[in-house]
C-alpha positions as CSV (number, residue, x, y, z in Angstrom):
1,M,132.5,118.3,60.6
2,K,135.1,121.1,60.4
3,T,138.8,120.3,60.4
4,D,140.4,123.6,59.5
5,L,142.5,124.0,62.7
6,S,143.5,120.4,62.7
7,H,144.7,120.7,59.1
8,T,146.7,123.8,60.0
9,L,148.3,122.2,63.0
10,F,149.1,119.0,61.0
11,V,150.8,121.1,58.3
12,K,152.9,122.9,61.0
13,A,153.6,119.6,62.8
14,Q,155.0,118.0,59.7
15,Q,157.7,120.7,59.6
16,L,158.7,120.0,63.2
17,I,158.0,116.4,63.9
18,P,158.6,113.4,61.7
19,G,155.4,112.7,59.9
20,G,153.7,115.3,62.0
21,V,153.1,112.8,64.7
22,N,154.9,111.3,67.7
23,S,153.6,107.8,67.1
24,P,153.2,106.5,63.5
25,V,149.6,105.1,63.4
26,R,148.3,108.5,64.5
27,A,149.1,109.9,61.1
28,C,146.0,108.1,59.7
29,K,147.8,107.2,56.5
30,S,146.2,103.8,56.3
31,V,142.7,105.1,56.5
32,G,143.2,107.9,53.9
33,C,142.8,111.0,55.9
34,E,144.7,113.5,58.1
35,P,144.7,113.2,61.9
36,L,142.5,115.2,64.1
37,F,144.2,117.1,66.9
38,V,142.4,116.5,70.2
39,K,141.9,119.3,72.7
40,R,140.2,117.6,75.6
41,A,138.3,114.4,76.6
42,A,135.7,113.5,79.3
43,G,133.8,110.3,79.9
44,S,133.1,108.6,76.7
45,K,133.8,111.5,74.4
46,I,136.8,113.3,72.9
47,H,136.8,116.8,71.5
48,D,139.1,118.1,68.8
49,V,140.5,121.6,68.3
50,D,137.7,122.4,65.8
51,G,135.0,121.8,68.3
52,N,133.9,118.4,67.0
53,E,132.8,115.8,69.5
54,F,133.4,112.1,69.0
55,L,132.3,109.0,70.8
56,D,135.6,107.3,71.6
57,F,136.3,103.6,71.0
58,V,140.1,104.0,71.0
59,C,140.3,104.9,74.7
60,S,143.9,106.0,74.3
61,W,144.6,102.6,72.8
62,G,143.0,100.8,75.7
63,P,143.9,102.2,79.1
64,M,140.9,104.5,79.6
65,I,138.8,101.7,80.8
66,L,137.0,104.0,83.3
67,G,136.5,106.6,80.6
68,H,138.4,109.9,80.2
69,N,139.0,112.3,83.1
70,H,137.5,110.0,85.7
71,P,136.8,112.2,88.8
72,A,138.6,109.8,91.2
73,V,141.7,109.6,89.0
74,V,141.8,113.4,88.4
75,A,141.4,114.1,92.2
76,A,144.3,111.7,93.0
77,I,146.6,113.4,90.4
78,E,145.6,116.9,91.6
79,K,146.3,116.0,95.2
80,T,149.7,114.5,94.4
81,L,150.6,117.4,92.1
82,Q,150.6,119.7,95.1
83,D,153.7,117.9,96.4
84,G,155.6,117.8,93.2
85,T,155.8,116.1,89.7
86,S,159.0,114.0,89.9
87,F,161.4,113.1,92.7
88,G,163.9,110.7,91.2
89,A,163.6,109.0,94.6
90,P,161.3,106.4,96.3
91,C,157.9,107.6,97.3
92,P,155.1,105.9,99.4
93,L,152.8,105.6,96.4
94,E,155.1,103.1,94.7
95,I,154.6,100.7,97.5
96,E,150.8,101.2,97.5
97,L,150.5,100.6,93.8
98,A,152.9,97.6,94.0
99,E,150.7,96.0,96.7
100,L,147.6,96.4,94.5
101,V,149.3,95.0,91.4
102,I,150.7,92.0,93.3
103,K,147.3,91.4,94.9
104,A,145.5,91.6,91.5
105,L,147.8,89.5,89.3
106,P,148.1,85.9,90.4
107,S,151.6,85.2,89.1
108,V,153.3,88.4,90.3
109,E,155.3,88.2,93.5
110,K,157.5,91.3,92.9
111,V,157.1,94.2,90.5
112,R,159.4,96.9,89.0
113,F,157.8,100.1,87.6
114,V,159.1,101.7,84.4
115,S,157.8,104.4,82.2
116,S,156.2,102.6,79.2
117,G,155.1,99.2,77.9
118,T,158.1,99.1,75.6
119,E,160.4,99.6,78.5
120,A,158.7,96.8,80.4
121,T,159.0,94.2,77.6
122,M,162.5,95.2,76.8
123,S,163.5,94.9,80.4
124,A,161.6,91.6,80.8
125,I,163.5,89.8,78.0
126,R,166.8,91.1,79.4
127,L,165.9,89.7,82.7
128,A,164.9,86.4,81.2
129,R,168.2,86.2,79.3
130,G,170.2,87.1,82.5
131,Y,168.3,84.5,84.6
132,T,168.6,81.6,82.1
133,G,172.0,82.5,80.6
134,R,170.5,81.9,77.2
135,K,170.1,84.2,74.2
136,V,167.1,83.5,72.0
137,V,163.7,85.2,72.3
138,V,160.7,83.5,70.7
139,K,157.8,85.7,69.7
140,F,154.7,85.3,67.6
141,D,153.9,86.7,64.1
142,G,151.7,89.8,64.4
143,C,152.3,90.3,68.1
144,Y,153.7,93.7,69.0
145,H,155.8,94.2,72.1
146,G,156.9,97.8,71.6
147,H,159.7,99.2,69.4
148,A,162.8,97.7,71.0
149,D,165.1,96.2,68.4
150,S,164.5,92.6,69.4
151,F,160.8,92.8,68.7
152,L,160.6,94.4,65.3
153,V,160.4,91.1,63.5
154,K,157.0,90.3,62.0
155,A,155.5,92.7,64.5
156,G,152.0,94.0,64.7
157,S,150.5,97.4,65.4
158,G,151.9,100.3,63.3
159,V,154.5,98.1,61.7
160,I,151.9,96.2,59.7
161,T,149.6,99.2,59.5
162,L,152.2,101.1,57.6
163,G,153.5,98.1,55.7
164,I,157.0,98.3,57.0
165,P,159.0,95.2,56.1
166,G,161.0,93.4,58.7
167,S,163.1,95.6,61.0
168,P,165.0,98.3,59.1
169,G,167.7,100.0,61.3
170,V,168.1,97.0,63.5
171,P,171.5,95.2,63.2
172,E,171.4,91.6,61.9
173,D,173.2,90.2,64.9
174,I,170.4,91.4,67.2
175,V,167.6,90.1,65.0
176,R,169.4,86.8,64.8
177,N,168.4,86.1,68.4
178,T,164.7,86.6,67.8
179,V,162.6,83.8,66.3
180,S,159.0,84.6,65.2
181,I,156.5,81.8,64.8
182,P,152.8,81.6,63.8
183,Y,150.3,82.5,66.6
184,N,147.9,79.6,67.5
185,N,150.0,76.9,65.8
186,Q,150.7,74.2,68.5
187,E,152.7,72.0,66.1
188,I,155.2,74.7,65.1
189,L,155.3,75.9,68.7
190,E,156.4,72.5,70.0
191,K,158.9,71.9,67.2
192,T,160.5,75.3,67.8
193,L,160.7,75.1,71.6
194,R,162.2,71.6,71.5
195,D,165.0,72.7,69.1
196,E,168.0,72.5,71.4
197,K,170.2,74.4,68.9
198,L,168.1,77.6,69.5
199,D,169.2,78.1,73.1
200,I,165.8,79.7,74.0
201,A,165.8,82.1,77.0
202,C,162.1,83.1,76.8
203,V,158.9,83.1,74.9
204,I,156.9,86.4,74.9
205,I,153.3,86.5,73.8
206,E,150.2,88.7,73.9
207,P,147.9,86.1,75.5
208,V,145.2,87.8,73.4
209,A,146.7,89.4,70.4
210,G,145.6,93.0,70.2
211,N,148.0,94.5,67.6
212,M,147.0,92.6,64.5
213,G,143.4,93.2,65.5
214,V,141.9,91.2,68.3
215,V,142.8,87.5,67.9
216,A,142.0,85.1,70.7
217,P,144.2,82.1,71.6
218,R,142.7,78.8,70.4
219,P,141.5,76.5,73.2
220,G,144.5,74.8,74.8
221,F,147.1,77.0,73.1
222,L,148.2,78.9,76.1
223,Q,148.0,75.8,78.3
224,K,150.3,74.0,75.8
225,L,152.7,76.9,75.8
226,R,152.8,76.9,79.6
227,S,153.5,73.2,79.8
228,L,156.3,73.2,77.2
229,T,158.1,76.2,78.7
230,T,157.9,74.7,82.2
231,E,159.2,71.4,80.9
232,L,162.1,73.0,79.0
233,G,163.1,75.6,81.6
234,I,162.1,78.5,79.3
235,V,160.8,81.7,80.9
236,L,157.2,82.5,79.8
237,I,156.4,86.2,79.5
238,F,152.9,87.4,79.1
239,D,152.8,90.9,77.5
240,E,149.6,92.2,79.1
241,V,150.1,95.8,78.2
242,I,146.7,95.6,76.5
243,T,145.0,92.8,78.4
244,G,146.2,93.6,81.9
245,L,143.4,95.0,84.0
246,R,141.3,95.0,80.8
247,L,140.0,91.4,80.6
248,A,139.9,91.1,84.4
249,L,141.6,92.7,87.3
250,G,144.1,89.9,87.1
251,G,144.4,90.2,83.3
252,A,144.4,87.5,80.8
253,Q,146.2,85.1,83.2
254,E,143.2,85.3,85.5
255,Y,140.8,85.2,82.5
256,F,142.3,82.0,81.0
257,G,143.8,80.5,84.2
258,V,147.3,80.3,82.9
259,M,150.2,81.7,85.0
260,P,153.3,83.1,83.3
261,D,156.7,83.5,84.9
262,L,156.9,87.2,84.0
263,T,154.1,89.7,83.2
264,C,154.5,93.1,81.4
265,L,152.0,95.8,82.0
266,G,151.3,99.2,80.4
267,K,149.6,102.6,80.9
268,I,146.3,101.2,82.2
269,I,148.1,100.7,85.6
270,G,148.7,104.4,85.6
271,G,145.2,105.5,84.7
272,G,146.5,106.4,81.2
273,L,149.6,108.3,82.4
274,P,153.0,107.2,81.0
275,V,153.8,104.1,83.0
276,G,154.7,100.4,82.6
277,A,155.7,97.6,84.8
278,Y,157.1,94.1,84.7
279,G,156.8,91.5,87.5
280,G,156.8,87.9,88.3
281,K,158.3,85.1,90.4
282,K,160.5,86.3,93.2
283,E,163.4,84.0,92.2
284,I,163.5,85.7,88.8
285,M,162.8,89.3,89.9
286,D,165.6,89.1,92.5
287,N,168.1,89.0,89.6
288,I,167.4,92.7,88.9
289,A,169.8,95.4,90.2
290,P,170.5,96.3,92.9
291,D,169.7,92.8,94.3
292,G,171.1,91.0,91.2
293,P,173.4,91.5,88.2
294,V,170.7,92.4,85.5
295,Y,170.7,96.2,85.2
296,Q,167.7,98.3,84.5
297,A,167.0,101.9,85.7
298,G,164.9,104.9,85.0
299,T,164.7,108.4,86.4
300,L,161.0,108.6,85.9
301,S,160.2,105.1,87.1
302,G,157.7,105.2,89.9
303,N,156.7,108.8,89.0
304,P,154.4,110.0,91.8
305,L,151.6,111.3,89.5
306,A,151.5,108.0,87.6
307,M,151.5,106.0,90.8
308,A,148.7,108.1,92.3
309,A,146.6,107.7,89.1
310,G,147.3,104.0,89.1
311,V,146.2,103.5,92.7
312,A,142.9,105.5,92.0
313,T,142.3,103.5,88.9
314,M,142.8,100.1,90.5
315,Q,140.6,101.0,93.4
316,Q,137.8,101.7,91.0
317,L,138.4,98.5,89.0
318,S,138.3,96.5,92.3
319,K,134.6,97.4,92.8
320,L,132.2,94.5,92.9
321,D,130.7,93.6,89.5
322,F,132.8,96.0,87.5
323,Y,134.0,93.4,85.0
324,D,130.7,91.5,84.9
325,D,129.0,94.8,83.9
326,L,131.6,95.6,81.3
327,E,131.4,92.1,79.8
328,K,127.6,92.2,79.5
329,K,127.8,95.6,77.8
330,A,130.5,94.5,75.4
331,A,128.8,91.2,74.5
332,T,125.5,92.8,73.7
333,F,127.2,95.5,71.6
334,A,129.3,93.0,69.7
335,D,126.3,90.7,69.0
336,K,124.3,93.6,67.5
337,L,127.3,94.8,65.6
338,A,127.7,91.3,64.0
339,E,124.0,91.3,63.1
340,I,124.3,94.6,61.3
341,A,127.4,93.4,59.4
342,E,125.7,90.2,58.3
343,K,122.6,92.2,57.1
344,Y,124.5,94.5,54.8
345,L,127.8,92.8,54.1
346,P,126.9,89.1,54.4
347,G,130.0,86.8,54.5
348,Q,132.4,89.7,54.2
349,T,133.3,90.5,57.8
350,T,134.5,88.7,60.9
351,L,134.1,90.1,64.4
352,N,136.5,88.9,67.0
353,R,135.9,89.8,70.7
354,V,137.5,88.9,74.0
355,G,136.0,90.8,76.9
356,S,135.7,94.5,76.3
357,M,138.1,94.5,73.3
358,M,137.0,93.6,69.7
359,T,137.9,94.0,66.0
360,T,135.6,93.9,63.0
361,F,137.8,92.5,60.2
362,F,136.7,93.1,56.6
363,T,137.4,89.5,55.6
364,P,135.2,86.4,55.7
365,G,137.5,84.8,58.2
366,P,138.0,83.1,60.5
367,V,140.8,85.3,61.8
368,T,143.1,83.2,64.0
369,D,146.6,84.4,63.2
370,F,148.7,87.0,61.4
371,E,148.2,85.4,58.0
372,S,144.4,85.4,58.2
373,A,144.4,88.9,59.7
374,M,146.4,90.2,56.7
375,A,143.6,89.0,54.4
376,A,141.4,91.9,55.6
377,D,140.3,94.5,53.1
378,T,142.1,97.6,54.5
379,E,140.6,99.9,51.9
380,K,137.1,99.0,53.0
381,Y,138.1,99.5,56.6
382,G,139.5,102.9,55.7
383,A,136.2,103.9,54.0
384,H,134.3,102.7,57.1
385,F,136.6,104.6,59.4
386,R,136.1,107.9,57.4
387,Q,132.4,107.4,57.4
388,M,132.1,106.8,61.1
389,L,134.4,109.7,61.8
390,S,132.1,112.0,59.8
391,Q,129.2,110.8,62.0
392,G,131.1,111.5,65.3
393,V,132.4,108.0,66.1
394,W,136.1,107.7,66.7
395,L,137.6,104.3,65.8
396,A,141.2,103.2,65.6
397,P,142.8,104.5,62.4
398,S,144.0,101.0,61.4
399,Q,142.3,97.7,60.6
400,F,144.9,96.0,62.8
401,E,143.9,97.5,66.1
402,A,141.3,96.9,68.7
403,A,138.1,98.8,69.6
404,F,137.6,99.2,73.3
405,I,134.4,99.5,75.4
406,S,134.8,101.6,78.5
407,A,132.7,101.9,81.7
408,A,131.9,105.5,80.7
409,Q,130.0,104.5,77.5
410,S,126.3,104.6,78.2
411,Q,123.7,102.5,76.5
412,A,122.7,105.6,74.5
413,D,126.3,105.9,73.4
414,L,126.4,102.3,72.2
415,D,123.0,102.6,70.5
416,L,124.2,105.7,68.6
417,A,127.4,103.8,67.5
418,L,125.3,100.9,66.2
419,D,123.0,103.3,64.3
420,K,126.0,105.0,62.7
421,T,127.6,101.6,61.9
422,E,124.4,100.5,60.2
423,W,124.5,103.7,58.1
424,S,128.1,103.1,57.2
425,F,127.7,99.4,56.3
426,K,124.7,100.2,54.2
427,K,126.6,102.8,52.3
428,L,129.5,100.4,51.8
429,A,127.1,97.8,50.4
430,Q,125.5,100.3,48.1
431,E,128.9,101.4,46.8
432,Q,129.9,97.8,46.3
433,K,126.8,97.1,44.2
434,S,127.4,100.1,42.0
435,R,130.9,99.1,41.0
């Protein structure tokens, strides 16, 4: 595997861009190597600037559920491109995508498009505060909701990957209104939500955590959260930036049968283009300007290219048996992956999977929350990442992220990935014995 041009570009990028990257985890620091610069992608593969081909399990951090450069999505973008790239005004495609989102997600009666998942979550908590007249946001340890100030308390994703403590650069008076509690702990959940002194406006949660690695909700946890928030008049926000359209067309709320008050969505609803959305009950959404007093705006909101790509993507996802086929593919792959891990590293790994997203943690487990996720051996994951990369398999450059299965991955692709995983795990076992 040649990396000459990638190295040259990274050296130059570091002189121009902080860390040489425009999002921290891409720097690959936690896995002990330099980033590869990608030139193009198609189907299940990405290709770097040095001509190397990789089987992709990152899928642009989730949204490429159809695979890269899907013909229907590309055609929709190309057609729309002929009419312009940005209007800063309403366009018909916004209505078409809004109709599809509302039809797909059981809890959404109205939706507002924005330009990113971070913007969606930031706007949703502002709306919840404005609607309730309360201040405090409750989140869960290890859940990541973007980089807005209120969320950088015990956050997941790049924050834990890079070992950044707390929330530097965020004023204490902002952090004071965010409470972070353990994921999957019903006792602390109830005690916190019933504390009248906290003045809680909303609870925001990844219904399946995907930013401390994949961690599923324990049976009954989401149901308990829903019943408590309903009883106490607290707005429940599902951050479905990862799980929306990924676990089912209706997201995690359809998958688990639990309806939030507000839902946040990310780039998957734009076919991977920069887009986000938040939506929910009409009585709450009607508080957004211009109908109500809660202000939120964006020049690129409802961008025609993103809307076109989103419509094309959702049309593909709506096809009969799409999610059943993806589930079967992911389940078979995960079962074989777990068998390989147990053969070569018995009792040393835990594989968590929900639908087509999964994480192999290098820890005996079980992994059910932030604390147990942090017990993972990140050095061993880094070695595994580098070995898989050398064999043409692209994994997330962090132990605390998800691997994604896409519709574009063939059985031959997945068999190849399993063969390379067996080689890597065998090598890790041999190195472990030689120490």
